[in-house]
Backbone and ligand atoms as CSV (ligand in chain L), in Angstrom:
chain,resi,resn,atom,element,x,y,z
A,1,UNK,N,N,30.301,148.236,51.360
A,1,UNK,CA,C,29.843,149.035,52.511
A,1,UNK,C,C,30.233,148.269,53.905
A,2,UNK,N,N,30.751,149.306,54.681
A,2,UNK,CA,C,31.153,148.654,56.018
A,2,UNK,C,C,29.921,148.415,56.890
A,3,UNK,N,N,29.867,147.138,57.511
A,3,UNK,CA,C,28.670,146.868,58.336
A,3,UNK,C,C,28.633,147.576,59.461
A,4,UNK,N,N,29.735,147.892,60.269
A,4,UNK,CA,C,29.773,148.676,61.460
A,4,UNK,C,C,30.375,149.965,61.334
A,5,UNK,N,N,30.420,150.830,62.500
A,5,UNK,CA,C,31.221,151.996,62.283
A,5,UNK,C,C,32.725,151.739,62.541
A,6,UNK,N,N,33.534,152.607,62.060
A,6,UNK,CA,C,35.024,152.349,62.051
A,6,UNK,C,C,35.494,152.011,63.472
A,7,UNK,N,N,35.171,152.577,64.512
A,7,UNK,CA,C,35.387,152.174,65.880
A,7,UNK,C,C,35.055,150.683,66.172
A,8,UNK,N,N,33.784,150.474,65.918
A,8,UNK,CA,C,33.412,148.985,66.149
A,8,UNK,C,C,34.244,147.975,65.347
A,9,UNK,N,N,34.461,148.325,64.053
A,9,UNK,CA,C,35.365,147.458,63.205
A,9,UNK,C,C,36.657,147.215,63.827
A,10,UNK,N,N,37.296,148.468,64.343
A,10,UNK,CA,C,38.657,148.274,64.786
A,10,UNK,C,C,38.667,147.369,65.943
A,11,UNK,N,N,37.736,147.575,66.891
A,11,UNK,CA,C,37.583,146.720,68.090
A,11,UNK,C,C,37.405,145.217,67.782
A,12,UNK,N,N,36.550,144.877,66.811
A,12,UNK,CA,C,36.332,143.582,66.348
A,12,UNK,C,C,37.516,142.951,65.879
A,13,UNK,N,N,38.305,143.801,65.052
A,13,UNK,CA,C,39.530,143.348,64.433
A,13,UNK,C,C,40.609,143.009,65.466
A,14,UNK,N,N,40.834,143.859,66.546
A,14,UNK,CA,C,41.783,143.723,67.627
A,14,UNK,C,C,41.314,142.464,68.276
A,15,UNK,N,N,40.168,142.372,68.709
A,15,UNK,CA,C,39.646,141.053,69.522
A,15,UNK,C,C,39.999,139.793,68.740
A,16,UNK,N,N,39.569,139.901,67.347
A,16,UNK,CA,C,39.711,138.751,66.571
A,16,UNK,C,C,41.153,138.135,66.388
A,17,UNK,N,N,42.137,139.172,66.658
A,17,UNK,CA,C,43.600,138.870,66.428
A,17,UNK,C,C,44.041,138.114,67.640
A,18,UNK,N,N,43.269,138.003,68.682
A,18,UNK,CA,C,43.770,137.222,69.984
A,18,UNK,C,C,43.657,135.825,69.677
A,19,UNK,N,N,44.502,134.934,70.301
A,19,UNK,CA,C,44.341,133.645,70.092
A,19,UNK,C,C,43.053,132.892,70.669
A,20,UNK,N,N,42.428,132.040,69.817
A,20,UNK,CA,C,41.256,131.381,70.218
A,20,UNK,C,C,39.945,132.207,69.994
A,21,UNK,N,N,39.985,133.401,69.655
A,21,UNK,CA,C,38.818,134.142,69.283
A,21,UNK,C,C,38.639,134.262,67.731
A,22,UNK,N,N,37.578,133.705,67.419
A,22,UNK,CA,C,37.199,133.811,65.977
A,22,UNK,C,C,36.485,134.985,65.605
A,23,UNK,N,N,36.111,135.218,64.369
A,23,UNK,CA,C,35.425,136.452,64.133
A,23,UNK,C,C,34.004,136.631,64.790
A,24,UNK,N,N,33.304,135.537,65.014
A,24,UNK,CA,C,32.000,135.542,65.686
A,24,UNK,C,C,32.023,135.988,67.254
A,25,UNK,N,N,33.092,135.288,67.851
A,25,UNK,CA,C,33.317,135.585,69.196
A,25,UNK,C,C,33.716,137.136,69.381
A,26,UNK,N,N,34.594,137.493,68.362
A,26,UNK,CA,C,35.060,138.801,68.502
A,26,UNK,C,C,33.877,139.991,68.360
A,27,UNK,N,N,32.961,139.564,67.560
A,27,UNK,CA,C,31.741,140.423,67.440
A,27,UNK,C,C,30.949,140.438,68.631
A,28,UNK,N,N,30.880,139.301,69.193
A,28,UNK,CA,C,29.954,139.273,70.365
A,28,UNK,C,C,30.703,139.917,71.518
A,29,UNK,N,N,31.992,139.922,71.772
A,29,UNK,CA,C,32.727,140.566,72.665
A,29,UNK,C,C,32.759,142.036,72.510
A,30,UNK,N,N,32.930,142.493,71.304
A,30,UNK,CA,C,32.810,143.901,70.934
A,30,UNK,C,C,31.566,144.512,71.495
A,31,UNK,N,N,30.492,143.964,71.000
A,31,UNK,CA,C,29.192,144.531,71.359
A,31,UNK,C,C,28.940,144.398,72.881
A,32,UNK,N,N,29.382,143.361,73.364
A,32,UNK,CA,C,29.216,143.267,74.953
A,32,UNK,C,C,29.908,144.504,75.603
A,33,UNK,N,N,31.247,144.680,75.205
A,33,UNK,CA,C,32.072,145.732,75.764
A,33,UNK,C,C,31.435,147.093,75.492
A,34,UNK,N,N,30.875,147.448,74.252
A,34,UNK,CA,C,30.319,148.585,73.888
A,34,UNK,C,C,29.121,148.901,74.847
A,35,UNK,N,N,28.338,147.912,75.208
A,35,UNK,CA,C,27.198,148.049,76.058
A,35,UNK,C,C,27.495,147.963,77.605
A,36,UNK,N,N,28.832,147.816,77.914
A,36,UNK,CA,C,29.251,147.880,79.385
A,36,UNK,C,C,29.226,149.462,79.844
A,37,UNK,N,N,28.877,149.421,81.117
A,37,UNK,CA,C,29.049,150.876,81.788
A,37,UNK,C,C,30.419,151.380,81.457
A,38,UNK,N,N,30.520,152.727,81.155
A,38,UNK,CA,C,31.764,153.389,80.960
A,38,UNK,C,C,32.781,153.176,81.903
A,39,UNK,N,N,32.525,153.096,83.208
A,39,UNK,CA,C,33.648,152.918,84.162
A,39,UNK,C,C,34.137,151.453,84.320
A,40,UNK,N,N,33.334,150.517,83.757
A,40,UNK,CA,C,33.779,149.189,83.914
A,40,UNK,C,C,34.769,149.016,82.648
A,41,UNK,N,N,34.453,149.703,81.431
A,41,UNK,CA,C,35.359,149.686,80.265
A,41,UNK,C,C,36.637,150.218,80.749
A,42,UNK,N,N,36.643,151.314,81.410
A,42,UNK,CA,C,37.839,151.923,81.849
A,42,UNK,C,C,38.636,151.269,82.821
A,43,UNK,N,N,37.987,150.552,83.651
A,43,UNK,CA,C,38.729,149.599,84.577
A,43,UNK,C,C,39.361,148.482,83.823
A,44,UNK,N,N,38.595,147.853,82.721
A,44,UNK,CA,C,39.209,146.768,81.982
A,44,UNK,C,C,40.419,147.240,81.227
A,45,UNK,N,N,40.453,148.386,80.697
A,45,UNK,CA,C,41.448,149.106,79.966
A,45,UNK,C,C,42.636,149.154,80.802
A,46,UNK,N,N,42.257,149.668,82.094
A,46,UNK,CA,C,43.560,149.874,82.981
A,46,UNK,C,C,44.105,148.754,83.455
A,47,UNK,N,N,43.327,147.669,83.667
A,47,UNK,CA,C,43.916,146.429,84.103
A,47,UNK,C,C,44.790,145.777,83.157
A,48,UNK,N,N,44.285,145.862,81.714
A,48,UNK,CA,C,45.122,145.421,80.740
A,48,UNK,C,C,46.410,146.125,80.693
A,49,UNK,N,N,46.508,147.375,80.755
A,49,UNK,CA,C,47.770,148.112,80.682
A,49,UNK,C,C,48.581,147.868,81.876
A,50,UNK,N,N,47.999,147.745,82.939
A,50,UNK,CA,C,48.774,147.489,84.191
A,50,UNK,C,C,49.405,146.091,84.106
A,51,UNK,N,N,48.642,145.121,83.655
A,51,UNK,CA,C,49.180,143.769,83.641
A,51,UNK,C,C,50.342,143.720,82.696
A,52,UNK,N,N,50.188,144.389,81.459
A,52,UNK,CA,C,51.260,144.427,80.558
A,52,UNK,C,C,52.580,145.085,81.185
A,53,UNK,N,N,52.355,146.303,81.899
A,53,UNK,CA,C,53.434,146.901,82.360
A,53,UNK,C,C,54.217,146.317,83.556
A,54,UNK,N,N,53.404,145.577,84.407
A,54,UNK,CA,C,53.835,145.098,85.732
A,54,UNK,C,C,54.445,143.683,85.660
A,55,UNK,N,N,53.820,142.874,84.760
A,55,UNK,CA,C,54.213,141.410,84.803
A,55,UNK,C,C,55.620,141.159,84.250
A,56,UNK,N,N,56.401,140.496,84.906
A,56,UNK,CA,C,57.757,140.242,84.323
A,56,UNK,C,C,58.121,138.854,84.593
A,57,UNK,N,N,59.300,138.529,84.324
A,57,UNK,CA,C,59.702,137.060,84.528
A,57,UNK,C,C,60.472,136.969,85.922
A,58,UNK,N,N,60.091,135.869,86.622
A,58,UNK,CA,C,60.762,135.530,87.892
A,58,UNK,C,C,62.189,135.434,87.671
A,59,UNK,N,N,63.018,136.126,88.420
A,59,UNK,CA,C,64.402,136.057,88.210
A,59,UNK,C,C,64.955,134.522,88.392
A,60,UNK,N,N,64.267,133.712,89.050
A,60,UNK,CA,C,64.836,132.443,89.255
A,60,UNK,C,C,64.297,131.369,88.321
A,61,UNK,N,N,62.873,131.311,88.200
A,61,UNK,CA,C,62.195,130.041,87.410
A,61,UNK,C,C,61.774,130.765,86.126
A,62,UNK,N,N,61.786,131.976,85.868
A,62,UNK,CA,C,61.299,132.740,84.794
A,62,UNK,C,C,59.799,132.471,84.439
A,63,UNK,N,N,59.142,132.082,85.458
A,63,UNK,CA,C,57.599,132.382,85.324
A,63,UNK,C,C,57.067,133.697,85.158
A,64,UNK,N,N,55.915,133.851,84.801
A,64,UNK,CA,C,55.458,135.398,84.833
A,64,UNK,C,C,55.026,135.668,86.185
A,65,UNK,N,N,55.404,136.873,86.581
A,65,UNK,CA,C,54.951,137.192,88.020
A,65,UNK,C,C,55.025,138.749,88.150
A,66,UNK,N,N,54.477,139.421,89.094
A,66,UNK,CA,C,54.568,140.867,89.210
A,66,UNK,C,C,55.589,141.303,90.310
A,67,UNK,N,N,56.387,140.296,90.772
A,67,UNK,CA,C,57.410,140.554,91.713
A,67,UNK,C,C,58.705,140.090,91.213
A,68,UNK,N,N,59.748,140.437,91.931
A,68,UNK,CA,C,61.168,139.884,91.472
A,68,UNK,C,C,61.208,138.367,91.381
A,69,UNK,N,N,60.604,137.797,92.505
A,69,UNK,CA,C,60.502,136.289,92.360
A,69,UNK,C,C,59.133,135.968,92.731
A,70,UNK,N,N,58.745,134.865,92.170
A,70,UNK,CA,C,57.316,134.266,92.061
A,70,UNK,C,C,57.102,133.726,93.537
A,71,UNK,N,N,55.829,133.501,93.947
A,71,UNK,CA,C,55.598,132.910,95.237
A,71,UNK,C,C,56.315,131.564,95.368
A,72,UNK,N,N,56.386,130.766,94.375
A,72,UNK,CA,C,56.833,129.249,94.517
A,72,UNK,C,C,58.467,129.428,94.889
A,73,UNK,N,N,59.174,130.333,94.255
A,73,UNK,CA,C,60.556,130.311,94.380
A,73,UNK,C,C,60.794,131.112,95.798
A,74,UNK,N,N,59.963,131.909,96.134
A,74,UNK,CA,C,60.065,132.549,97.470
A,74,UNK,C,C,59.700,131.828,98.609
A,75,UNK,N,N,59.038,130.656,98.401
A,75,UNK,CA,C,58.451,129.925,99.658
A,75,UNK,C,C,59.690,128.917,100.024
A,76,UNK,N,N,60.031,129.130,101.261
A,76,UNK,CA,C,61.184,128.391,101.960
A,76,UNK,C,C,60.869,126.946,102.219
A,77,UNK,N,N,59.453,126.600,102.269
A,77,UNK,CA,C,58.992,125.374,102.387
A,77,UNK,C,C,59.022,124.479,101.298
A,78,UNK,N,N,59.280,125.044,100.061
A,78,UNK,CA,C,59.439,124.187,98.910
A,78,UNK,C,C,60.756,123.521,98.719
A,79,UNK,N,N,60.857,122.383,98.070
A,79,UNK,CA,C,62.070,121.878,98.010
A,79,UNK,C,C,62.863,122.442,96.741
A,80,UNK,N,N,63.782,123.116,97.116
A,80,UNK,CA,C,64.570,123.961,95.754
A,80,UNK,C,C,65.610,123.038,95.136
A,81,UNK,N,N,65.704,121.804,95.687
A,81,UNK,CA,C,66.691,121.068,95.033
A,81,UNK,C,C,66.003,120.092,93.822
A,82,UNK,N,N,64.674,120.263,93.787
A,82,UNK,CA,C,63.942,119.518,92.878
A,82,UNK,C,C,63.326,120.593,91.859
A,83,UNK,N,N,63.704,120.518,90.578
A,83,UNK,CA,C,63.318,121.492,89.494
A,83,UNK,C,C,62.471,120.769,88.506
A,84,UNK,N,N,61.227,121.200,88.302
A,84,UNK,CA,C,60.450,120.585,87.161
A,84,UNK,C,C,60.495,121.600,85.943
A,85,UNK,N,N,60.838,121.130,84.938
A,85,UNK,CA,C,60.955,122.048,83.707
A,85,UNK,C,C,59.751,121.927,82.846
A,86,UNK,N,N,59.092,123.120,82.690
A,86,UNK,CA,C,57.725,123.129,81.929
A,86,UNK,C,C,58.006,123.987,80.812
A,87,UNK,N,N,56.948,123.836,79.988
A,87,UNK,CA,C,57.074,124.716,78.470
A,87,UNK,C,C,56.555,126.263,78.934
A,88,UNK,N,N,55.549,126.333,79.766
A,88,UNK,CA,C,55.128,127.753,80.001
A,88,UNK,C,C,54.303,127.873,81.275
A,89,UNK,N,N,54.019,129.146,81.678
A,89,UNK,CA,C,53.470,129.504,82.911
A,89,UNK,C,C,52.136,128.745,83.059
A,90,UNK,N,N,51.383,128.391,82.066
A,90,UNK,CA,C,50.225,127.771,82.077
A,90,UNK,C,C,50.357,126.286,82.699
A,91,UNK,N,N,51.397,125.678,82.226
A,91,UNK,CA,C,51.667,124.275,82.686
A,91,UNK,C,C,52.026,124.302,84.166
A,92,UNK,N,N,52.866,125.319,84.523
A,92,UNK,CA,C,53.183,125.461,85.963
A,92,UNK,C,C,51.933,125.477,86.813
A,93,UNK,N,N,50.922,126.440,86.359
A,93,UNK,CA,C,49.708,126.500,86.934
A,93,UNK,C,C,48.977,125.328,87.162
A,94,UNK,N,N,48.944,124.453,86.157
A,94,UNK,CA,C,48.314,123.147,86.162
A,94,UNK,C,C,48.897,122.263,87.193
A,95,UNK,N,N,50.192,122.298,87.192
A,95,UNK,CA,C,50.796,121.409,88.384
A,95,UNK,C,C,50.557,122.025,89.729
A,96,UNK,N,N,50.553,123.370,89.889
A,96,UNK,CA,C,50.294,123.996,91.075
A,96,UNK,C,C,49.012,123.702,91.656
A,97,UNK,N,N,47.892,123.632,90.602
A,97,UNK,CA,C,46.628,123.376,91.032
A,97,UNK,C,C,46.462,122.043,91.714
A,98,UNK,N,N,47.289,121.110,91.490
A,98,UNK,CA,C,47.260,119.786,92.088
A,98,UNK,C,C,47.536,119.793,93.514
A,99,UNK,N,N,48.372,120.809,93.896
A,99,UNK,CA,C,48.849,121.048,95.342
A,99,UNK,C,C,49.523,119.958,95.854
A,100,UNK,N,N,50.044,119.095,95.086
A,100,UNK,CA,C,50.834,117.868,95.426
A,100,UNK,C,C,52.445,117.933,95.110
A,101,UNK,N,N,52.823,118.895,94.441
A,101,UNK,CA,C,54.237,119.022,93.985
A,101,UNK,C,C,54.880,119.973,94.945
A,102,UNK,N,N,55.902,119.685,95.615
A,102,UNK,CA,C,56.525,120.695,96.458
A,102,UNK,C,C,57.930,121.162,96.201
A,103,UNK,N,N,58.377,120.795,94.829
A,103,UNK,CA,C,59.537,121.245,94.309
A,103,UNK,C,C,59.450,122.611,93.807
A,104,UNK,N,N,60.361,123.018,92.942
A,104,UNK,CA,C,60.169,124.360,92.127
A,104,UNK,C,C,60.137,124.059,90.658
A,105,UNK,N,N,60.053,125.043,89.979
A,105,UNK,CA,C,59.826,125.100,88.437
A,105,UNK,C,C,61.057,125.664,87.783
A,106,UNK,N,N,61.123,125.393,86.444
A,106,UNK,CA,C,61.891,126.284,85.489
A,106,UNK,C,C,61.028,126.404,84.173
A,107,UNK,N,N,60.693,127.514,83.817
A,107,UNK,CA,C,59.825,127.730,82.814
A,107,UNK,C,C,60.675,128.092,81.440
A,108,UNK,N,N,60.438,127.230,80.350
A,108,UNK,CA,C,61.198,127.419,79.183
A,108,UNK,C,C,60.588,128.561,78.311
A,109,UNK,N,N,59.378,128.718,78.321
A,109,UNK,CA,C,58.722,129.608,77.493
A,109,UNK,C,C,58.932,129.169,75.980
A,110,UNK,N,N,58.461,127.885,75.817
A,110,UNK,CA,C,58.512,127.364,74.391
A,110,UNK,C,C,59.220,126.031,74.430
A,111,UNK,N,N,59.209,125.408,73.246
A,111,UNK,CA,C,60.070,124.172,73.126
A,111,UNK,C,C,60.868,124.086,71.757
A,112,UNK,N,N,61.776,123.273,71.707
A,112,UNK,CA,C,62.487,123.335,70.417
A,112,UNK,C,C,61.683,122.735,69.300
A,113,UNK,N,N,61.530,123.471,68.213
A,113,UNK,CA,C,60.767,123.038,67.077
A,113,UNK,C,C,61.547,123.530,65.761
A,114,UNK,N,N,62.275,122.379,65.228
A,114,UNK,CA,C,63.022,122.700,64.040
A,114,UNK,C,C,62.123,123.150,62.963
A,115,UNK,N,N,60.854,122.556,62.937
A,115,UNK,CA,C,59.921,123.075,61.848
A,115,UNK,C,C,59.529,124.439,61.916
A,116,UNK,N,N,59.388,125.068,63.069
A,116,UNK,CA,C,59.096,126.464,63.290
A,116,UNK,C,C,60.441,127.301,63.435
A,117,UNK,N,N,61.485,126.688,63.247
A,117,UNK,CA,C,62.655,127.408,63.441
A,117,UNK,C,C,63.187,127.870,64.870
A,118,UNK,N,N,62.492,127.092,65.959
A,118,UNK,CA,C,62.871,127.449,67.189
A,118,UNK,C,C,63.979,126.594,67.625
A,119,UNK,N,N,65.169,126.975,67.993
A,119,UNK,CA,C,66.301,126.142,68.453
A,119,UNK,C,C,66.476,126.361,69.934
A,120,UNK,N,N,67.538,125.550,70.505
A,120,UNK,CA,C,67.745,125.735,71.931
A,120,UNK,C,C,67.975,127.024,72.451
A,121,UNK,N,N,68.488,127.988,71.664
A,121,UNK,CA,C,68.969,129.239,72.097
A,121,UNK,C,C,67.733,130.248,72.215
A,122,UNK,N,N,66.612,129.808,71.751
A,122,UNK,CA,C,65.412,130.625,71.770
A,122,UNK,C,C,64.539,130.365,72.994
A,123,UNK,N,N,64.830,129.267,73.842
A,123,UNK,CA,C,64.172,129.076,74.998
A,123,UNK,C,C,64.989,129.202,76.205
A,124,UNK,N,N,64.446,129.240,77.439
A,124,UNK,CA,C,65.190,129.620,78.616
A,124,UNK,C,C,66.115,128.380,79.067
A,125,UNK,N,N,66.929,127.759,78.211
A,125,UNK,CA,C,67.718,126.776,78.516
A,125,UNK,C,C,69.101,127.143,79.204
A,126,UNK,N,N,69.774,128.104,78.732
A,126,UNK,CA,C,70.864,128.480,79.250
A,126,UNK,C,C,70.759,128.871,80.767
A,127,UNK,N,N,69.508,129.582,80.981
A,127,UNK,CA,C,69.018,129.857,82.444
A,127,UNK,C,C,69.004,128.710,83.301
A,128,UNK,N,N,68.486,127.666,82.636
A,128,UNK,CA,C,68.367,126.372,83.491
A,128,UNK,C,C,69.763,125.788,83.817
A,129,UNK,N,N,70.593,125.825,82.929
A,129,UNK,CA,C,71.877,125.309,83.099
A,129,UNK,C,C,72.628,126.087,84.208
A,130,UNK,N,N,72.351,127.403,84.386
A,130,UNK,CA,C,73.068,128.270,85.379
A,130,UNK,C,C,72.475,127.781,86.741
A,131,UNK,N,N,71.229,127.495,86.637
A,131,UNK,CA,C,70.550,127.230,87.894
A,131,UNK,C,C,71.115,125.815,88.406
A,132,UNK,N,N,71.509,124.962,87.449
A,132,UNK,CA,C,71.985,123.717,87.922
A,132,UNK,C,C,73.451,123.630,88.562
A,133,UNK,N,N,74.142,124.894,88.492
A,133,UNK,CA,C,75.440,124.966,89.181
A,133,UNK,C,C,75.209,124.960,90.654
A,134,UNK,N,N,74.011,125.210,91.072
A,134,UNK,CA,C,73.856,125.248,92.610
A,134,UNK,C,C,73.461,123.772,92.896
A,135,UNK,N,N,73.029,123.588,94.187
A,135,UNK,CA,C,72.774,122.247,94.751
A,135,UNK,C,C,71.372,121.813,94.196
A,136,UNK,N,N,71.484,120.967,93.168
A,136,UNK,CA,C,70.188,120.371,92.626
A,136,UNK,C,C,70.274,118.848,92.585
A,137,UNK,N,N,69.071,118.192,93.093
A,137,UNK,CA,C,69.112,116.691,93.261
A,137,UNK,C,C,68.476,116.097,92.074
A,138,UNK,N,N,67.386,116.777,91.531
A,138,UNK,CA,C,66.674,116.149,90.396
A,138,UNK,C,C,66.023,117.153,89.510
A,139,UNK,N,N,66.131,116.924,88.185
A,139,UNK,CA,C,65.326,117.715,87.306
A,139,UNK,C,C,64.389,116.786,86.621
A,140,UNK,N,N,63.118,117.282,86.753
A,140,UNK,CA,C,61.883,116.524,86.302
A,140,UNK,C,C,61.543,117.314,84.934
A,141,UNK,N,N,61.671,116.502,83.792
A,141,UNK,CA,C,61.319,117.173,82.506
A,141,UNK,C,C,59.774,117.001,82.296
A,142,UNK,N,N,59.027,117.979,82.363
A,142,UNK,CA,C,57.509,117.797,82.140
A,142,UNK,C,C,57.092,118.621,80.923
A,143,UNK,N,N,57.737,118.575,79.953
A,143,UNK,CA,C,57.374,119.211,78.506
A,143,UNK,C,C,56.221,118.289,78.134
A,144,UNK,N,N,55.552,118.780,77.180
A,144,UNK,CA,C,54.237,118.100,76.683
A,144,UNK,C,C,54.828,116.971,75.791
A,145,UNK,N,N,53.895,115.828,75.606
A,145,UNK,CA,C,54.335,114.756,74.906
A,145,UNK,C,C,54.158,114.941,73.374
A,146,UNK,N,N,54.191,116.107,73.029
A,146,UNK,CA,C,54.023,116.442,71.481
A,146,UNK,C,C,55.535,115.983,71.013
A,147,UNK,N,N,55.694,116.087,69.715
A,147,UNK,CA,C,56.779,115.872,69.054
A,147,UNK,C,C,57.924,116.810,69.600
A,148,UNK,N,N,57.589,118.105,69.566
A,148,UNK,CA,C,58.498,119.248,70.007
A,148,UNK,C,C,58.832,119.028,71.463
A,149,UNK,N,N,57.881,118.693,72.172
A,149,UNK,CA,C,58.033,118.430,73.712
A,149,UNK,C,C,59.023,117.248,73.919
A,150,UNK,N,N,58.873,116.217,73.202
A,150,UNK,CA,C,59.793,115.025,73.299
A,150,UNK,C,C,61.154,115.342,72.897
A,151,UNK,N,N,61.246,116.080,71.766
A,151,UNK,CA,C,62.553,116.626,71.158
A,151,UNK,C,C,63.315,117.400,72.308
A,152,UNK,N,N,62.486,118.357,72.734
A,152,UNK,CA,C,63.126,119.193,74.001
A,152,UNK,C,C,63.532,118.386,75.094
A,153,UNK,N,N,62.760,117.488,75.538
A,153,UNK,CA,C,63.059,116.595,76.668
A,153,UNK,C,C,64.399,115.825,76.340
A,154,UNK,N,N,64.527,115.283,75.278
A,154,UNK,CA,C,65.665,114.497,74.846
A,154,UNK,C,C,66.965,115.478,75.059
A,155,UNK,N,N,66.764,116.673,74.245
A,155,UNK,CA,C,67.841,117.529,74.239
A,155,UNK,C,C,68.285,117.965,75.736
A,156,UNK,N,N,67.349,118.261,76.497
A,156,UNK,CA,C,67.660,118.700,77.882
A,156,UNK,C,C,68.383,117.707,78.627
A,157,UNK,N,N,67.778,116.372,78.277
A,157,UNK,CA,C,68.439,115.369,79.086
A,157,UNK,C,C,69.866,115.135,78.785
A,158,UNK,N,N,70.249,115.156,77.486
A,158,UNK,CA,C,71.464,115.044,76.938
A,158,UNK,C,C,72.515,116.182,77.615
A,159,UNK,N,N,71.957,117.307,77.682
A,159,UNK,CA,C,72.632,118.415,78.233
A,159,UNK,C,C,73.012,118.250,79.722
A,160,UNK,N,N,72.049,117.762,80.412
A,160,UNK,CA,C,72.239,117.564,81.997
A,160,UNK,C,C,73.038,116.318,82.349
A,161,UNK,N,N,72.939,115.264,81.589
A,161,UNK,CA,C,73.536,114.048,81.836
A,161,UNK,C,C,74.952,114.258,82.287
A,162,UNK,N,N,75.755,114.822,81.529
A,162,UNK,CA,C,77.311,115.070,82.168
A,162,UNK,C,C,77.375,115.624,83.558
A,163,UNK,N,N,76.400,116.373,83.818
A,163,UNK,CA,C,76.552,117.011,85.324
A,163,UNK,C,C,76.272,116.048,86.513
A,164,UNK,N,N,75.720,114.794,86.039
A,164,UNK,CA,C,75.567,113.852,87.010
A,164,UNK,C,C,74.250,113.970,87.958
A,165,UNK,N,N,73.576,115.087,87.509
A,165,UNK,CA,C,72.150,115.261,88.249
A,165,UNK,C,C,71.276,114.343,87.719
A,166,UNK,N,N,70.372,113.849,88.676
A,166,UNK,CA,C,69.359,112.805,88.076
A,166,UNK,C,C,68.335,113.709,87.305
A,167,UNK,N,N,67.970,113.020,86.018
A,167,UNK,CA,C,67.119,113.669,85.224
A,167,UNK,C,C,65.941,112.628,85.013
A,168,UNK,N,N,64.667,113.092,85.244
A,168,UNK,CA,C,63.590,112.154,84.906
A,168,UNK,C,C,62.593,112.809,83.965
A,169,UNK,N,N,61.714,112.005,83.434
A,169,UNK,CA,C,60.753,112.346,82.518
A,169,UNK,C,C,59.345,112.045,82.932
A,170,UNK,N,N,58.359,112.842,83.075
A,170,UNK,CA,C,57.011,112.411,83.463
A,170,UNK,C,C,56.547,111.413,82.555
A,171,UNK,N,N,55.752,110.490,83.220
A,171,UNK,CA,C,55.292,109.294,82.455
A,171,UNK,C,C,54.421,109.677,81.347
A,172,UNK,N,N,54.525,108.942,80.205
A,172,UNK,CA,C,53.602,109.070,79.209
A,172,UNK,C,C,52.234,108.580,79.547
A,173,UNK,N,N,51.199,108.568,78.778
A,173,UNK,CA,C,49.940,108.426,79.402
A,173,UNK,C,C,49.152,109.637,79.287
A,174,UNK,N,N,49.887,110.681,79.265
A,174,UNK,CA,C,49.460,111.898,79.048
A,174,UNK,C,C,49.169,111.952,77.617
A,175,UNK,N,N,47.933,112.312,77.071
A,175,UNK,CA,C,47.685,112.151,75.644
A,175,UNK,C,C,48.653,112.750,74.742
A,176,UNK,N,N,48.923,112.147,73.705
A,176,UNK,CA,C,49.903,112.607,72.869
A,176,UNK,C,C,49.482,113.956,72.214
A,177,UNK,N,N,50.432,114.989,72.262
A,177,UNK,CA,C,50.099,116.319,71.714
A,177,UNK,C,C,49.116,117.071,72.565
A,178,UNK,N,N,48.807,116.441,73.841
A,178,UNK,CA,C,47.840,117.302,74.633
A,178,UNK,C,C,48.547,118.224,75.330
A,179,UNK,N,N,47.904,119.373,75.500
A,179,UNK,CA,C,48.649,120.313,76.334
A,179,UNK,C,C,48.410,120.118,77.843
A,180,UNK,N,N,49.514,120.257,78.595
A,180,UNK,CA,C,49.412,119.980,79.950
A,180,UNK,C,C,48.319,120.649,80.640
A,181,UNK,N,N,47.995,121.824,80.274
A,181,UNK,CA,C,46.904,122.588,81.021
A,181,UNK,C,C,45.618,122.041,80.864
A,182,UNK,N,N,45.336,121.205,79.752
A,182,UNK,CA,C,44.154,120.683,79.538
A,182,UNK,C,C,43.796,119.286,80.262
A,183,UNK,N,N,44.886,118.819,80.786
A,183,UNK,CA,C,44.822,117.505,81.423
A,183,UNK,C,C,44.385,117.496,82.862
A,184,UNK,N,N,43.480,116.616,83.274
A,184,UNK,CA,C,43.022,116.764,84.550
A,184,UNK,C,C,44.152,116.495,85.728
A,185,UNK,N,N,43.886,116.820,86.925
A,185,UNK,CA,C,44.794,116.734,87.998
A,185,UNK,C,C,45.219,115.292,88.258
A,186,UNK,N,N,44.258,114.406,88.208
A,186,UNK,CA,C,44.637,112.904,88.556
A,186,UNK,C,C,45.678,112.626,87.564
A,187,UNK,N,N,45.406,112.778,86.219
A,187,UNK,CA,C,46.361,112.284,85.253
A,187,UNK,C,C,47.733,113.017,85.356
A,188,UNK,N,N,47.693,114.218,85.631
A,188,UNK,CA,C,49.013,114.914,85.982
A,188,UNK,C,C,49.751,114.381,87.174
A,189,UNK,N,N,49.074,113.948,88.155
A,189,UNK,CA,C,49.771,113.476,89.419
A,189,UNK,C,C,50.372,112.055,88.960
A,190,UNK,N,N,49.520,111.387,88.232
A,190,UNK,CA,C,49.914,110.040,87.869
A,190,UNK,C,C,51.243,110.018,86.955
A,191,UNK,N,N,51.228,110.987,86.130
A,191,UNK,CA,C,52.356,111.204,85.190
A,191,UNK,C,C,53.609,111.617,86.031
A,192,UNK,N,N,53.375,112.417,87.025
A,192,UNK,CA,C,54.563,112.871,87.965
A,192,UNK,C,C,55.079,111.761,88.802
A,193,UNK,N,N,53.997,110.983,89.237
A,193,UNK,CA,C,54.557,109.898,90.235
A,193,UNK,C,C,55.209,108.702,89.505
A,194,UNK,N,N,54.670,108.564,88.171
A,194,UNK,CA,C,55.119,107.477,87.392
A,194,UNK,C,C,56.477,107.907,86.431
A,195,UNK,N,N,57.129,108.963,86.991
A,195,UNK,CA,C,58.256,109.557,86.044
A,195,UNK,C,C,59.329,108.631,86.082
A,196,UNK,N,N,60.089,108.491,84.943
A,196,UNK,CA,C,61.264,107.536,84.773
A,196,UNK,C,C,62.573,108.286,84.599
A,197,UNK,N,N,63.590,107.582,85.030
A,197,UNK,CA,C,64.741,108.241,84.931
A,197,UNK,C,C,65.266,108.078,83.481
A,198,UNK,N,N,65.853,109.235,82.931
A,198,UNK,CA,C,66.373,109.157,81.590
A,198,UNK,C,C,67.829,108.723,81.591
L,1,ZN,ZN,ZN,59.987,131.606,90.300
């Protein structure tokens, strides 16, 4: 016997398929949504659709944005000669939150993971190398300190070395396997300030 109506089951199933949402949270959210006023549900649905349709990659750093270039890349006061390489837009947001980094970013959208079959061609590495053809003084590799993050950092550093551009790696001390976005701002800044040349 089905516990809930078909519509409710479908909603619970969809919500449960989202990352970090288990069966119980999905049920709670589903019933919350069903009890929301109709216009709020309509607004939520519209925002979801609009976000999906309008969000794209910044043509320069490849972070997610709803314009051609993200606010960081468009800002003339940022130092465009310093590029921090991060795994995803959430890591970029973590560094932006510190308010102390004035360079620009490059978002890889993943990291090299032989175990998961993700190779260098599957992340935005080619795009990074193209950017390095312009005037760049330093590339700061800020991938996570997980095995995949370290593998990616080593790979990138080997790739950039022949260009003569300075390559640095943020200091460890960032907990191993810790997602950058979960690390507090002080630790992030310390990792950035303590970066070492590779
Ligand atoms: Zn950008």
